[in-house]
Structures are given as C-alpha cells and as structure tokens.
N, CA, C and O atoms as a GROMACS GRO file, in nm:
protein
  600
    1MET      N    1  -0.746  -2.173   1.635
    1MET     CA    2  -0.692  -2.044   1.675
    1MET      C    3  -0.546  -2.060   1.715
    1MET      O    4  -0.500  -2.168   1.753
    2TYR      N    5  -0.477  -1.951   1.706
    2TYR     CA    6  -0.336  -1.950   1.741
    2TYR      C    7  -0.316  -1.870   1.870
    2TYR      O    8  -0.392  -1.778   1.898
    3THR      N    9  -0.216  -1.907   1.946
    3THR     CA   10  -0.181  -1.827   2.062
    3THR      C   11  -0.118  -1.698   2.010
    3THR      O   12  -0.082  -1.688   1.893
    4LYS      N   13  -0.105  -1.602   2.098
    4LYS     CA   14  -0.044  -1.474   2.061
    4LYS      C   15   0.099  -1.496   2.007
    4LYS      O   16   0.140  -1.434   1.909
    5GLU      N   17   0.173  -1.584   2.073
    5GLU     CA   18   0.310  -1.613   2.032
    5GLU      C   19   0.315  -1.684   1.896
    5GLU      O   20   0.400  -1.653   1.812
    6GLU      N   21   0.223  -1.778   1.874
    6GLU     CA   22   0.217  -1.849   1.745
    6GLU      C   23   0.182  -1.753   1.632
    6GLU      O   24   0.242  -1.757   1.525
    7ALA      N   25   0.084  -1.666   1.657
    7ALA     CA   26   0.043  -1.568   1.556
    7ALA      C   27   0.160  -1.475   1.522
    7ALA      O   28   0.183  -1.444   1.405
    8LYS      N   29   0.232  -1.432   1.624
    8LYS     CA   30   0.347  -1.344   1.602
    8LYS      C   31   0.453  -1.415   1.519
    8LYS      O   32   0.510  -1.356   1.426
    9ALA      N   33   0.481  -1.541   1.550
    9ALA     CA   34   0.581  -1.618   1.476
    9ALA      C   35   0.539  -1.636   1.329
    9ALA      O   36   0.623  -1.629   1.239
   10ILE      N   37   0.410  -1.658   1.305
   10ILE     CA   38   0.361  -1.672   1.167
   10ILE      C   39   0.380  -1.540   1.092
   10ILE      O   40   0.425  -1.541   0.977
   11LYS      N   41   0.347  -1.429   1.154
   11LYS     CA   42   0.362  -1.298   1.089
   11LYS      C   43   0.508  -1.269   1.059
   11LYS      O   44   0.540  -1.218   0.951
   12ILE      N   45   0.596  -1.299   1.152
   12ILE     CA   46   0.739  -1.278   1.128
   12ILE      C   47   0.786  -1.366   1.013
   12ILE      O   48   0.862  -1.321   0.927
   13GLY      N   49   0.740  -1.491   1.011
   13GLY     CA   50   0.775  -1.582   0.901
   13GLY      C   51   0.727  -1.530   0.766
   13GLY      O   52   0.799  -1.539   0.667
   14PHE      N   53   0.605  -1.477   0.763
   14PHE     CA   54   0.551  -1.423   0.639
   14PHE      C   55   0.637  -1.307   0.588
   14PHE      O   56   0.679  -1.307   0.473
   15TRP      N   57   0.663  -1.210   0.674
   15TRP     CA   58   0.738  -1.091   0.631
   15TRP      C   59   0.883  -1.123   0.600
   15TRP      O   60   0.942  -1.062   0.510
   16ASP      N   61   0.943  -1.217   0.672
   16ASP     CA   62   1.078  -1.262   0.636
   16ASP      C   63   1.078  -1.327   0.498
   16ASP      O   64   1.170  -1.308   0.418
   17GLY      N   65   0.973  -1.404   0.470
   17GLY     CA   66   0.959  -1.466   0.339
   17GLY      C   67   0.944  -1.362   0.229
   17GLY      O   68   1.001  -1.376   0.121
   18PHE      N   69   0.867  -1.257   0.256
   18PHE     CA   70   0.852  -1.151   0.156
   18PHE      C   71   0.983  -1.077   0.135
   18PHE      O   72   1.015  -1.037   0.023
   19LYS      N   73   1.058  -1.059   0.242
   19LYS     CA   74   1.189  -0.994   0.230
   19LYS      C   75   1.279  -1.077   0.136
   19LYS      O   76   1.346  -1.021   0.049
   20ARG      N   77   1.281  -1.208   0.155
   20ARG     CA   78   1.361  -1.296   0.068
   20ARG      C   79   1.309  -1.293  -0.076
   20ARG      O   80   1.388  -1.290  -0.171
   21TYR      N   81   1.176  -1.294  -0.092
   21TYR     CA   82   1.115  -1.288  -0.226
   21TYR      C   83   1.156  -1.159  -0.297
   21TYR      O   84   1.196  -1.162  -0.413
   22SER      N   85   1.146  -1.047  -0.226
   22SER     CA   86   1.182  -0.917  -0.285
   22SER      C   87   1.329  -0.915  -0.325
   22SER      O   88   1.364  -0.868  -0.433
   23LYS      N   89   1.414  -0.965  -0.237
   23LYS     CA   90   1.558  -0.967  -0.266
   23LYS      C   91   1.587  -1.051  -0.390
   23LYS      O   92   1.668  -1.013  -0.474
   24LYS      N   93   1.519  -1.166  -0.400
   24LYS     CA   94   1.535  -1.253  -0.517
   24LYS      C   95   1.492  -1.182  -0.645
   24LYS      O   96   1.546  -1.207  -0.753
   25LYS      N   97   1.393  -1.092  -0.632
   25LYS     CA   98   1.342  -1.016  -0.747
   25LYS      C   99   1.422  -0.887  -0.771
   25LYS      O  100   1.391  -0.810  -0.862
   26GLY      N  101   1.525  -0.864  -0.688
   26GLY     CA  102   1.611  -0.748  -0.709
   26GLY      C  103   1.578  -0.626  -0.625
   26GLY      O  104   1.630  -0.517  -0.652
   27ARG      N  105   1.494  -0.641  -0.523
   27ARG     CA  106   1.458  -0.527  -0.437
   27ARG      C  107   1.483  -0.563  -0.292
   27ARG      O  108   1.432  -0.664  -0.243
   28LYS      N  109   1.561  -0.482  -0.224
   28LYS     CA  110   1.572  -0.497  -0.080
   28LYS      C  111   1.451  -0.430  -0.019
   28LYS      O  112   1.397  -0.335  -0.076
   29MET      N  113   1.407  -0.476   0.096
   29MET     CA  114   1.290  -0.415   0.162
   29MET      C  115   1.315  -0.267   0.188
   29MET      O  116   1.222  -0.187   0.184
   30THR      N  117   1.439  -0.231   0.215
   30THR     CA  118   1.469  -0.090   0.243
   30THR      C  119   1.466  -0.003   0.118
   30THR      O  120   1.473   0.119   0.128
   31SER      N  121   1.456  -0.064   0.000
   31SER     CA  122   1.454   0.016  -0.123
   31SER      C  123   1.313   0.060  -0.163
   31SER      O  124   1.298   0.145  -0.251
   32TRP      N  125   1.210   0.004  -0.099
   32TRP     CA  126   1.074   0.051  -0.127
   32TRP      C  127   1.057   0.191  -0.068
   32TRP      O  128   1.116   0.221   0.036
   33VAL      N  129   0.979   0.276  -0.132
   33VAL     CA  130   0.959   0.413  -0.083
   33VAL      C  131   0.888   0.412   0.052
   33VAL      O  132   0.937   0.474   0.147
   34LEU      N  133   0.776   0.344   0.064
   34LEU     CA  134   0.696   0.331   0.185
   34LEU      C  135   0.679   0.464   0.259
   34LEU      O  136   0.607   0.551   0.211
   35LYS      N  137   0.741   0.482   0.375
   35LYS     CA  138   0.722   0.605   0.452
   35LYS      C  139   0.812   0.719   0.406
   35LYS      O  140   0.796   0.833   0.450
   36GLY      N  141   0.907   0.690   0.318
   36GLY     CA  142   1.001   0.792   0.271
   36GLY      C  143   0.951   0.868   0.149
   36GLY      O  144   1.027   0.892   0.056
   37THR      N  145   0.825   0.907   0.150
   37THR     CA  146   0.765   0.972   0.033
   37THR      C  147   0.805   1.118   0.020
   37THR      O  148   0.792   1.176  -0.089
   38GLN      N  149   0.852   1.179   0.126
   38GLN     CA  150   0.885   1.322   0.134
   38GLN      C  151   0.760   1.410   0.129
   38GLN      O  152   0.771   1.532   0.118
   39ILE      N  153   0.644   1.349   0.138
   39ILE     CA  154   0.519   1.423   0.153
   39ILE      C  155   0.462   1.376   0.286
   39ILE      O  156   0.424   1.260   0.302
   40LYS      N  157   0.455   1.468   0.381
   40LYS     CA  158   0.420   1.434   0.519
   40LYS      C  159   0.294   1.350   0.531
   40LYS      O  160   0.287   1.260   0.614
   41GLU      N  161   0.195   1.379   0.449
   41GLU     CA  162   0.065   1.312   0.459
   41GLU      C  163   0.056   1.178   0.386
   41GLU      O  164  -0.047   1.112   0.393
   42VAL      N  165   0.161   1.138   0.315
   42VAL     CA  166   0.153   1.023   0.225
   42VAL      C  167   0.247   0.910   0.268
   42VAL      O  168   0.364   0.931   0.299
   43GLN      N  169   0.191   0.788   0.268
   43GLN     CA  170   0.268   0.666   0.293
   43GLN      C  171   0.226   0.560   0.192
   43GLN      O  172   0.110   0.554   0.153
   44LEU      N  173   0.320   0.478   0.153
   44LEU     CA  174   0.289   0.359   0.074
   44LEU      C  175   0.297   0.242   0.172
   44LEU      O  176   0.390   0.235   0.253
   45LYS      N  177   0.201   0.150   0.164
   45LYS     CA  178   0.193   0.043   0.264
   45LYS      C  179   0.158  -0.092   0.202
   45LYS      O  180   0.088  -0.101   0.100
   46PHE      N  181   0.209  -0.195   0.267
   46PHE     CA  182   0.163  -0.331   0.244
   46PHE      C  183   0.074  -0.365   0.363
   46PHE      O  184   0.108  -0.332   0.477
   47ASP      N  185  -0.038  -0.430   0.339
   47ASP     CA  186  -0.123  -0.472   0.451
   47ASP      C  187  -0.183  -0.608   0.418
   47ASP      O  188  -0.221  -0.636   0.304
   48LEU      N  189  -0.191  -0.690   0.519
   48LEU     CA  190  -0.254  -0.821   0.506
   48LEU      C  191  -0.337  -0.841   0.631
   48LEU      O  192  -0.284  -0.852   0.742
   49ASN      N  193  -0.469  -0.846   0.613
   49ASN     CA  194  -0.559  -0.860   0.728
   49ASN      C  195  -0.673  -0.956   0.693
   49ASN      O  196  -0.667  -1.025   0.591
   50GLU      N  197  -0.775  -0.959   0.778
   50GLU     CA  198  -0.884  -1.055   0.757
   50GLU      C  199  -0.964  -1.030   0.628
   50GLU      O  200  -1.039  -1.117   0.585
   51GLU      N  201  -0.947  -0.913   0.567
   51GLU     CA  202  -1.018  -0.882   0.442
   51GLU      C  203  -0.935  -0.913   0.318
   51GLU      O  204  -0.985  -0.901   0.206
   52GLY      N  205  -0.810  -0.952   0.338
   52GLY     CA  206  -0.723  -0.987   0.225
   52GLY      C  207  -0.593  -0.909   0.227
   52GLY      O  208  -0.552  -0.854   0.329
   53ALA      N  209  -0.529  -0.907   0.110
   53ALA     CA  210  -0.401  -0.837   0.094
   53ALA      C  211  -0.427  -0.702   0.026
   53ALA      O  212  -0.512  -0.690  -0.062
   54PHE      N  213  -0.352  -0.602   0.070
   54PHE     CA  214  -0.368  -0.466   0.018
   54PHE      C  215  -0.231  -0.404  -0.010
   54PHE      O  216  -0.136  -0.423   0.067
   55VAL      N  217  -0.223  -0.331  -0.120
   55VAL     CA  218  -0.110  -0.243  -0.149
   55VAL      C  219  -0.171  -0.105  -0.157
   55VAL      O  220  -0.260  -0.080  -0.238
   56VAL      N  221  -0.123  -0.014  -0.071
   56VAL     CA  222  -0.195   0.111  -0.047
   56VAL      C  223  -0.106   0.234  -0.057
   56VAL      O  224   0.008   0.234  -0.008
   57LEU      N  225  -0.158   0.337  -0.120
   57LEU     CA  226  -0.104   0.472  -0.104
   57LEU      C  227  -0.206   0.541  -0.014
   57LEU      O  228  -0.320   0.565  -0.054
   58GLN      N  229  -0.163   0.573   0.108
   58GLN     CA  230  -0.254   0.630   0.208
   58GLN      C  231  -0.222   0.777   0.230
   58GLN      O  232  -0.106   0.815   0.249
   59VAL      N  233  -0.326   0.859   0.228
   59VAL     CA  234  -0.314   1.001   0.258
   59VAL      C  235  -0.383   1.025   0.391
   59VAL      O  236  -0.500   0.993   0.408
   60ASP      N  237  -0.308   1.080   0.485
   60ASP     CA  238  -0.357   1.095   0.621
   60ASP      C  239  -0.305   1.225   0.681
   60ASP      O  240  -0.190   1.262   0.659
   61SER      N  241  -0.389   1.292   0.755
   61SER     CA  242  -0.350   1.414   0.824
   61SER      C  243  -0.443   1.436   0.941
   61SER      O  244  -0.559   1.392   0.939
   62LYS      N  245  -0.394   1.502   1.043
   62LYS     CA  246  -0.481   1.536   1.156
   62LYS      C  247  -0.592   1.631   1.110
   62LYS      O  248  -0.701   1.632   1.167
   63LEU      N  249  -0.563   1.709   1.008
   63LEU     CA  250  -0.663   1.802   0.954
   63LEU      C  251  -0.722   1.745   0.825
   63LEU      O  252  -0.650   1.721   0.728
   64ASP      N  253  -0.853   1.724   0.825
   64ASP     CA  254  -0.919   1.670   0.707
   64ASP      C  255  -0.893   1.756   0.583
   64ASP      O  256  -0.878   1.702   0.473
   65ALA      N  257  -0.888   1.886   0.600
   65ALA     CA  258  -0.867   1.976   0.486
   65ALA      C  259  -0.733   1.947   0.419
   65ALA      O  260  -0.723   1.949   0.296
   66ASN      N  261  -0.630   1.921   0.498
   66ASN     CA  262  -0.498   1.888   0.441
   66ASN      C  263  -0.503   1.755   0.367
   66ASN      O  264  -0.454   1.743   0.255
   67ARG      N  265  -0.564   1.656   0.432
   67ARG     CA  266  -0.575   1.523   0.371
   67ARG      C  267  -0.647   1.533   0.237
   67ARG      O  268  -0.600   1.478   0.137
   68LEU      N  269  -0.759   1.601   0.235
   68LEU     CA  270  -0.838   1.612   0.112
   68LEU      C  271  -0.765   1.691   0.004
   68LEU      O  272  -0.775   1.658  -0.114
   69ALA      N  273  -0.693   1.794   0.043
   69ALA     CA  274  -0.616   1.873  -0.054
   69ALA      C  275  -0.509   1.788  -0.122
   69ALA      O  276  -0.489   1.796  -0.243
   70VAL      N  277  -0.440   1.707  -0.043
   70VAL     CA  278  -0.336   1.620  -0.100
   70VAL      C  279  -0.401   1.516  -0.192
   70VAL      O  280  -0.353   1.492  -0.302
   71PHE      N  281  -0.509   1.454  -0.145
   71PHE     CA  282  -0.576   1.353  -0.227
   71PHE      C  283  -0.626   1.415  -0.358
   71PHE      O  284  -0.615   1.353  -0.464
   72GLU      N  285  -0.682   1.535  -0.350
   72GLU     CA  286  -0.731   1.601  -0.471
   72GLU      C  287  -0.617   1.634  -0.567
   72GLU      O  288  -0.638   1.638  -0.688
   73SER      N  289  -0.497   1.657  -0.514
   73SER     CA  290  -0.381   1.675  -0.602
   73SER      C  291  -0.351   1.547  -0.679
   73SER      O  292  -0.319   1.551  -0.798
   74PHE      N  293  -0.363   1.432  -0.612
   74PHE     CA  294  -0.347   1.305  -0.682
   74PHE      C  295  -0.457   1.288  -0.787
   74PHE      O  296  -0.432   1.241  -0.898
   75GLU      N  297  -0.580   1.326  -0.751
   75GLU     CA  298  -0.692   1.311  -0.845
   75GLU      C  299  -0.670   1.390  -0.973
   75GLU      O  300  -0.713   1.347  -1.080
   76LYS      N  301  -0.604   1.504  -0.963
   76LYS     CA  302  -0.575   1.584  -1.084
   76LYS      C  303  -0.492   1.504  -1.184
   76LYS      O  304  -0.502   1.526  -1.305
   77TYR      N  305  -0.413   1.412  -1.133
   77TYR     CA  306  -0.324   1.333  -1.218
   77TYR      C  307  -0.371   1.188  -1.231
   77TYR      O  308  -0.292   1.098  -1.260
   78LYS      N  309  -0.499   1.168  -1.210
   78LYS     CA  310  -0.557   1.033  -1.219
   78LYS      C  311  -0.527   0.965  -1.353
   78LYS      O  312  -0.493   0.847  -1.354
   79PRO      N  313  -0.538   1.035  -1.466
   79PRO     CA  314  -0.506   0.968  -1.593
   79PRO      C  315  -0.361   0.918  -1.600
   79PRO      O  316  -0.336   0.810  -1.654
   80VAL      N  317  -0.268   0.994  -1.545
   80VAL     CA  318  -0.127   0.953  -1.544
   80VAL      C  319  -0.109   0.831  -1.454
   80VAL      O  320  -0.042   0.735  -1.491
   81ILE      N  321  -0.170   0.836  -1.336
   81ILE     CA  322  -0.160   0.725  -1.240
   81ILE      C  323  -0.227   0.601  -1.296
   81ILE      O  324  -0.172   0.491  -1.288
   82ASP      N  325  -0.346   0.617  -1.353
   82ASP     CA  326  -0.418   0.502  -1.408
   82ASP      C  327  -0.345   0.440  -1.527
   82ASP      O  328  -0.355   0.319  -1.550
   83GLU      N  329  -0.272   0.522  -1.603
   83GLU     CA  330  -0.196   0.469  -1.716
   83GLU      C  331  -0.090   0.370  -1.667
   83GLU      O  332  -0.065   0.269  -1.732
   84THR      N  333  -0.029   0.401  -1.555
   84THR     CA  334   0.073   0.312  -1.497
   84THR      C  335   0.009   0.197  -1.421
   84THR      O  336   0.052   0.082  -1.434
   85CYS      N  337  -0.092   0.227  -1.341
   85CYS     CA  338  -0.148   0.130  -1.247
   85CYS      C  339  -0.261   0.044  -1.303
   85CYS      O  340  -0.290  -0.063  -1.250
   86GLY      N  341  -0.324   0.089  -1.409
   86GLY     CA  342  -0.434   0.013  -1.466
   86GLY      C  343  -0.565   0.036  -1.392
   86GLY      O  344  -0.572   0.113  -1.296
   87GLN      N  345  -0.668  -0.032  -1.437
   87GLN     CA  346  -0.803  -0.010  -1.386
   87GLN      C  347  -0.833  -0.083  -1.255
   87GLN      O  348  -0.938  -0.061  -1.195
   88ASP      N  349  -0.741  -0.167  -1.209
   88ASP     CA  350  -0.764  -0.238  -1.082
   88ASP      C  351  -0.738  -0.151  -0.960
   88ASP      O  352  -0.774  -0.187  -0.849
   89LEU      N  353  -0.675  -0.035  -0.982
   89LEU     CA  354  -0.647   0.056  -0.870
   89LEU      C  355  -0.778   0.121  -0.825
   89LEU      O  356  -0.852   0.177  -0.905
   90ILE      N  357  -0.804   0.113  -0.696
   90ILE     CA  358  -0.927   0.168  -0.638
   90ILE      C  359  -0.895   0.302  -0.572
   90ILE      O  360  -0.796   0.315  -0.500
   91TRP      N  361  -0.977   0.400  -0.598
   91TRP     CA  362  -0.961   0.534  -0.541
   91TRP      C  363  -1.073   0.556  -0.439
   91TRP      O  364  -1.190   0.536  -0.472
   92ASP      N  365  -1.039   0.596  -0.317
   92ASP     CA  366  -1.141   0.619  -0.215
   92ASP      C  367  -1.100   0.738  -0.128
   92ASP      O  368  -1.009   0.730  -0.047
   93LYS      N  369  -1.170   0.847  -0.149
   93LYS     CA  370  -1.140   0.971  -0.076
   93LYS      C  371  -1.177   0.960   0.072
   93LYS      O  372  -1.114   1.024   0.156
   94HIS      N  373  -1.278   0.880   0.103
   94HIS     CA  374  -1.328   0.868   0.242
   94HIS      C  375  -1.327   0.722   0.286
   94HIS      O  376  -1.432   0.661   0.304
   95TYR      N  377  -1.208   0.667   0.304
   95TYR     CA  378  -1.192   0.528   0.346
   95TYR      C  379  -1.179   0.525   0.497
   95TYR      O  380  -1.096   0.596   0.555
   96PHE      N  381  -1.261   0.442   0.561
   96PHE     CA  382  -1.257   0.435   0.707
   96PHE      C  383  -1.182   0.311   0.752
   96PHE      O  384  -1.220   0.198   0.719
   97ILE      N  385  -1.075   0.332   0.828
   97ILE     CA  386  -1.001   0.221   0.887
   97ILE      C  387  -1.078   0.180   1.011
   97ILE      O  388  -1.093   0.257   1.105
   98LYS      N  389  -1.128   0.055   1.009
   98LYS     CA  390  -1.216   0.007   1.117
   98LYS      C  391  -1.163   0.040   1.256
   98LYS      O  392  -1.048   0.010   1.290
   99GLY      N  393  -1.250   0.103   1.334
   99GLY     CA  394  -1.217   0.134   1.472
   99GLY      C  395  -1.108   0.237   1.489
   99GLY      O  396  -1.053   0.253   1.598
  100PHE      N  397  -1.074   0.307   1.380
  100PHE     CA  398  -0.962   0.398   1.391
  100PHE      C  399  -0.995   0.538   1.340
  100PHE      O  400  -1.025   0.626   1.419
  101LYS      N  401  -0.990   0.559   1.208
  101LYS     CA  402  -1.014   0.693   1.154
  101LYS      C  403  -1.036   0.689   1.004
  101LYS      O  404  -1.023   0.585   0.940
  102GLU      N  405  -1.071   0.803   0.949
  102GLU     CA  406  -1.091   0.816   0.806
  102GLU      C  407  -0.962   0.866   0.741
  102GLU      O  408  -0.896   0.958   0.790
  103VAL      N  409  -0.928   0.804   0.628
  103VAL     CA  410  -0.813   0.843   0.549
  103VAL      C  411  -0.857   0.845   0.403
  103VAL      O  412  -0.971   0.808   0.371
  104SER      N  413  -0.768   0.887   0.315
  104SER     CA  414  -0.793   0.877   0.171
  104SER      C  415  -0.691   0.778   0.116
  104SER      O  416  -0.575   0.777   0.159
  105VAL      N  417  -0.733   0.696   0.020
  105VAL     CA  418  -0.645   0.590  -0.028
  105VAL      C  419  -0.658   0.565  -0.178
  105VAL      O  420  -0.763   0.588  -0.238
  106LEU      N  421  -0.550   0.516  -0.234
  106LEU     CA  422  -0.548   0.451  -0.364
  106LEU      C  423  -0.496   0.313  -0.329
  106LEU      O  424  -0.394   0.300  -0.261
  107TYR      N  425  -0.564   0.208  -0.374
  107TYR     CA  426  -0.518   0.076  -0.333
  107TYR      C  427  -0.556  -0.034  -0.431
  107TYR      O  428  -0.649  -0.022  -0.511
  108TYR      N  429  -0.479  -0.141  -0.420
  108TYR     CA  430  -0.509  -0.267  -0.485
  108TYR      C  431  -0.553  -0.363  -0.375
  108TYR      O  432  -0.504  -0.355  -0.262
  109HIS      N  433  -0.644  -0.453  -0.408
  109HIS     CA  434  -0.695  -0.549  -0.310
  109HIS      C  435  -0.695  -0.689  -0.370
  109HIS      O  436  -0.741  -0.710  -0.482
  110LEU      N  437  -0.643  -0.782  -0.293
  110LEU     CA  438  -0.649  -0.924  -0.329
  110LEU      C  439  -0.727  -0.994  -0.219
  110LEU      O  440  -0.674  -1.018  -0.111
  111PRO      N  441  -0.854  -1.028  -0.245
  111PRO     CA  442  -0.936  -1.091  -0.140
  111PRO      C  443  -0.901  -1.238  -0.119
  111PRO      O  444  -0.825  -1.298  -0.196
  112ASP      N  445  -0.957  -1.293  -0.013
  112ASP     CA  446  -0.946  -1.436   0.015
  112ASP      C  447  -0.802  -1.485   0.031
  112ASP      O  448  -0.765  -1.592  -0.017
  113ILE      N  449  -0.722  -1.404   0.098
  113ILE     CA  450  -0.583  -1.438   0.130
  113ILE      C  451  -0.569  -1.430   0.282
  113ILE      O  452  -0.621  -1.338   0.345
  114SER      N  453  -0.499  -1.527   0.338
  114SER     CA  454  -0.479  -1.526   0.483
  114SER      C  455  -0.332  -1.546   0.516
  114SER      O  456  -0.266  -1.632   0.459
  115ILE      N  457  -0.284  -1.466   0.608
  115ILE     CA  458  -0.146  -1.482   0.654
  115ILE      C  459  -0.129  -1.617   0.724
  115ILE      O  460  -0.018  -1.669   0.732
  116TYR      N  461  -0.239  -1.673   0.774
  116TYR     CA  462  -0.233  -1.800   0.846
  116TYR      C  463  -0.239  -1.922   0.754
  116TYR      O  464  -0.231  -2.036   0.801
  117ASN      N  465  -0.255  -1.899   0.624
  117ASN     CA  466  -0.254  -2.008   0.527
  117ASN      C  467  -0.126  -1.996   0.443
  117ASN      O  468  -0.119  -1.915   0.352
  118LYS      N  469  -0.028  -2.077   0.476
  118LYS     CA  470   0.102  -2.068   0.406
  118LYS      C  471   0.089  -2.095   0.257
  118LYS      O  472   0.176  -2.055   0.180
  119ASP      N  473  -0.017  -2.163   0.215
  119ASP     CA  474  -0.040  -2.185   0.072
  119ASP      C  475  -0.070  -2.055  -0.001
  119ASP      O  476  -0.055  -2.048  -0.123
  120ASP      N  477  -0.113  -1.951   0.071
  120ASP     CA  478  -0.144  -1.820   0.012
  120ASP      C  479  -0.020  -1.730  -0.001
  120ASP      O  480  -0.023  -1.631  -0.073
  121TRP      N  481   0.086  -1.764   0.067
  121TRP     CA  482   0.199  -1.673   0.078
  121TRP      C  483   0.261  -1.636  -0.057
  121TRP      O  484   0.284  -1.518  -0.083
  122ASP      N  485   0.289  -1.734  -0.142
  122ASP     CA  486   0.352  -1.703  -0.271
  122ASP      C  487   0.262  -1.614  -0.356
  122ASP      O  488   0.311  -1.521  -0.422
  123LYS      N  489   0.134  -1.641  -0.356
  123LYS     CA  490   0.038  -1.557  -0.430
  123LYS      C  491   0.039  -1.414  -0.375
  123LYS      O  492   0.034  -1.318  -0.451
  124CYS      N  493   0.046  -1.402  -0.244
  124CYS     CA  494   0.049  -1.271  -0.182
  124CYS      C  495   0.180  -1.198  -0.212
  124CYS      O  496   0.178  -1.079  -0.243
  125TYR      N  497   0.292  -1.269  -0.204
  125TYR     CA  498   0.422  -1.208  -0.236
  125TYR      C  499   0.422  -1.152  -0.378
  125TYR      O  500   0.468  -1.040  -0.402
  126THR      N  501   0.371  -1.232  -0.472
  126THR     CA  502   0.365  -1.188  -0.611
  126THR      C  503   0.279  -1.064  -0.626
  126THR      O  504   0.317  -0.968  -0.693
  127PHE      N  505   0.162  -1.066  -0.561
  127PHE     CA  506   0.070  -0.952  -0.563
  127PHE      C  507   0.138  -0.828  -0.503
  127PHE      O  508   0.138  -0.722  -0.565
  128PHE      N  509   0.195  -0.841  -0.384
  128PHE     CA  510   0.261  -0.728  -0.319
  128PHE      C  511   0.369  -0.669  -0.408
  128PHE      O  512   0.373  -0.548  -0.430
  129PHE      N  513   0.455  -0.754  -0.460
  129PHE     CA  514   0.569  -0.705  -0.538
  129PHE      C  515   0.524  -0.635  -0.665
  129PHE      O  516   0.568  -0.524  -0.696
  130LYS      N  517   0.436  -0.699  -0.739
  130LYS     CA  518   0.390  -0.642  -0.867
  130LYS      C  519   0.313  -0.512  -0.846
  130LYS      O  520   0.340  -0.412  -0.913
  131GLN      N  521   0.218  -0.514  -0.754
  131GLN     CA  522   0.131  -0.397  -0.738
  131GLN      C  523   0.206  -0.280  -0.672
  131GLN      O  524   0.183  -0.165  -0.709
  132MET      N  525   0.295  -0.308  -0.576
  132MET     CA  526   0.370  -0.198  -0.516
  132MET      C  527   0.467  -0.138  -0.616
  132MET      O  528   0.490  -0.017  -0.615
  133SER      N  529   0.524  -0.220  -0.703
  133SER     CA  530   0.612  -0.167  -0.807
  133SER      C  531   0.537  -0.068  -0.895
  133SER      O  532   0.589   0.038  -0.928
  134LEU      N  533   0.415  -0.104  -0.934
  134LEU     CA  534   0.333  -0.014  -1.017
  134LEU      C  535   0.292   0.112  -0.940
  134LEU      O  536   0.305   0.222  -0.992
  135LEU      N  537   0.244   0.094  -0.817
  135LEU     CA  538   0.197   0.208  -0.739
  135LEU      C  539   0.312   0.304  -0.707
  135LEU      O  540   0.296   0.426  -0.712
  136GLU      N  541   0.426   0.248  -0.674
  136GLU     CA  542   0.543   0.330  -0.645
  136GLU      C  543   0.588   0.408  -0.769
  136GLU      O  544   0.622   0.526  -0.760
  137GLU      N  545   0.588   0.342  -0.884
  137GLU     CA  546   0.626   0.409  -1.009
  137GLU      C  547   0.530   0.526  -1.038
  137GLU      O  548   0.574   0.635  -1.073
  138ALA      N  549   0.401   0.502  -1.023
  138ALA     CA  550   0.302   0.608  -1.047
  138ALA      C  551   0.321   0.722  -0.948
  138ALA      O  552   0.314   0.840  -0.984
  139PHE      N  553   0.344   0.687  -0.821
  139PHE     CA  554   0.367   0.790  -0.720
  139PHE      C  555   0.488   0.876  -0.758
  139PHE      O  556   0.481   0.999  -0.753
  140LEU      N  557   0.596   0.813  -0.795
  140LEU     CA  558   0.718   0.888  -0.829
  140LEU      C  559   0.697   0.976  -0.953
  140LEU      O  560   0.759   1.082  -0.965
  141ASP      N  561   0.610   0.933  -1.045
  141ASP     CA  562   0.579   1.014  -1.163
  141ASP      C  563   0.511   1.146  -1.127
  141ASP      O  564   0.534   1.246  -1.194
  142VAL      N  565   0.428   1.147  -1.023
  142VAL     CA  566   0.351   1.268  -0.989
  142VAL      C  567   0.395   1.334  -0.858
  142VAL      O  568   0.340   1.437  -0.818
  143LYS      N  569   0.491   1.276  -0.792
  143LYS     CA  570   0.533   1.321  -0.658
  143LYS      C  571   0.562   1.471  -0.653
  143LYS      O  572   0.511   1.541  -0.565
  144GLU      N  573   0.643   1.520  -0.745
  144GLU     CA  574   0.684   1.662  -0.740
  144GLU      C  575   0.564   1.756  -0.751
  144GLU      O  576   0.555   1.854  -0.677
  145VAL      N  577   0.473   1.728  -0.842
  145VAL     CA  578   0.359   1.819  -0.858
  145VAL      C  579   0.263   1.807  -0.740
  145VAL      O  580   0.199   1.906  -0.704
  146VAL      N  581   0.251   1.690  -0.680
  146VAL     CA  582   0.166   1.674  -0.564
  146VAL      C  583   0.229   1.744  -0.443
  146VAL      O  584   0.160   1.808  -0.364
  147MET      N  585   0.362   1.733  -0.430
  147MET     CA  586   0.433   1.798  -0.319
  147MET      C  587   0.403   1.947  -0.314
  147MET      O  588   0.386   2.006  -0.208
  148TYR      N  589   0.397   2.006  -0.432
  148TYR     CA  590   0.375   2.151  -0.440
  148TYR      C  591   0.232   2.184  -0.479
  148TYR      O  592   0.202   2.294  -0.524
  149ARG      N  593   0.144   2.083  -0.459
  149ARG     CA  594  -0.001   2.096  -0.485
  149ARG      C  595  -0.030   2.153  -0.623
  149ARG      O  596  -0.114   2.240  -0.641
  150GLY      N  597   0.047   2.097  -0.723
  150GLY     CA  598   0.034   2.142  -0.861
  150GLY      C  599  -0.093   2.102  -0.926
  150GLY      O  600  -0.115   2.134  -1.043
   0.00000   0.00000   0.00000
C-alpha cells in the first residue's frame, strides 16, 4: 500500500507523463474538448481507477429527464458515432457511478490497468490518446444537432 502522499505523487507523475505524451503526439492537454463541450450536461473524461482505464462521454444532469433527453439525442446519431468510434464503444443509458449517482455514458474501457504499475502507463497513454481522439471527433460531428436536440 501507498501512503496518501505517495499515491498523490504517483497520480501526478502519471498525468504529467500523459501531458508529455499528448504534446509529443501534437496535442496539448488544453486542446482536448473535455468540459468545454458547450452542452451543459456533457463532458468528455479520462478516468483511471481500480476497474481499469476509461475514455468517457458522460451525460449528467440534476434532472433525469434532461439527462435522458440528451442521451437519446446521441442515440439518434448512433450510426454516425459508431462509424467513427467502432464497435468497442459501449453505450449505457443507466450507468451507476459507485457510491455516487446514475449518469448516461458512451465509453471505451481498458481493463487490467493500474496507475500504480508504471509498466502500464505507456499502454494507458496510447489507449487514452487514441480513444479520446475518436470519441472527440464523433462528438464534434454530432454536437450541433445534439445541442438543439435534433
């Protein structure tokens, strides 16, 4: 086990490494869309936890009706999104974040990856960069019609 300070240092090291990896590949961390989707309920996220690595488009709202309406707008364009993202993209209208709340998500998952195993880092960086590039491209393709619930 790691102390709180050691765990924090490892996490900082991981994300600093991803920042350098992205820059080497031609993307600054600030150039990813992430929270700047212009759709209040939608965020693009990188996550690495005990279940593995995730690249996520998360739909969240205090009102379930709003969340579901936005997610259903994405579902209308599933063929367009799947054409860009491929069949590995998982769609889940009722995804429960452990101990927190229910959201709707489109995500990629890479299991058996740990932030505490530095041997996993390069594999995770590659996964994050490739899958977020695809998910972001698909999001930008349908963003306008989803914004206006087309």
